[in-house]
C-alpha angles and dihedrals in degrees: 000000000000116000121225120264106183130187127186115225122196120209115200112196108189140189103222127210140193089261107091093191091052091050092052092045093052091046090053091047093051093045086056090049091051093046091049088053091054103267115157096181122037126189127195126202124268116286091354095169093077146012112287095275096182091087086092137030101239125149090211089074093066086078087072092068125099138181120269110246089038145109098322096044089047090057094043093045090057089048093049091051092048094049099033093233134131112240127201110198124181113213143175099246123207103203096172139331105307095005120099137164140193097238137183114208117207115207119189125225092263092056096259116142097233093189144281140266119216114211108256102195113056118192128215109192135130107298090002101080096157097144088070090061110027135057112214115267117270102187095081126224111322143192121207117211098215125178091263107032147348100264126200106202121197131159132237109282088040084070092080096057120086088192091063093049092046096049090048093049090048087062089060105269114168093183128031109211123194121188102203146189110187135138149137132295103230091230092056103039099089094051104030107015100099093046093046093053094042092052092049092053097040095052091054094045088052090057088060091052096046094047103033096238143107123268124213118186120183117192134179122241139211135053118296114190124224101268090222092054094231098110144035095259126219128303102208107217100214108198094137107184150182122220133181137222091280091055092249115147108236094186137357127192123227121269103238112029140058116265138183115196138165124218124190114220126192104221092188087073090067089072092044094051095044089051095050096038099036099187091145091053094050098047111126096224089169090065103047102079093113091062088087092062121094092228134345102236103147 
């Protein structure tokens, strides 16, 4: 009989503003709220320090970037050490002049910056012009052995790729965590909105089934206008959620308001599920060589 090994994960769904200091202050406040409620791991949304600036290609926005480690991780490291919580913080990283990444910093419960994950899959879609800003990640898929769990940290567009989830799980991840910034174009919502959201959630829930682990996805919420004023902007759909290895949603945040919530996960069940549904055992690793090809067109 497997004994319970629970961990409390705090999801902080935020409405971000143009005021970087305000965004950091509300993140700190909600991390404290989560910690007071018993959270041991707390995740913030993607690029929480600012509005989602990738709606336009504008060189001015590079001024929003910072080194990692840097000012924000210094503040959050002190907070993590004070509260004894793990913090996942998504930041616009300035690596060098002319070289930037979309980076998730992972801070352990003693305040140590364990490392960072640089977003591997970079989108280029209307209002999501991330290729203008970010070089693709070059650190690979990583697992962070925090005080409370082995965390696999990925970022937003990575959500759509089973390969990313699998390679992270194969490194021992018990929880896949996705800081996220995704929402509707106003002109598309009526026709496509339900299907877009359903697809986004289902693909992530499927990663939990295929890999026998929990999935935590933390989105932002609220409407953010196109900073150039030429479009309708993005209505971030919130609905941060936690799902288990059966794909069941354990908790889902509201659509249109900030939310901080704590979910208790029994990590001992990862072993139970992977033993009874031995997908990792039965993988035909001898037959997957073509997965590294762009397309099999021979």
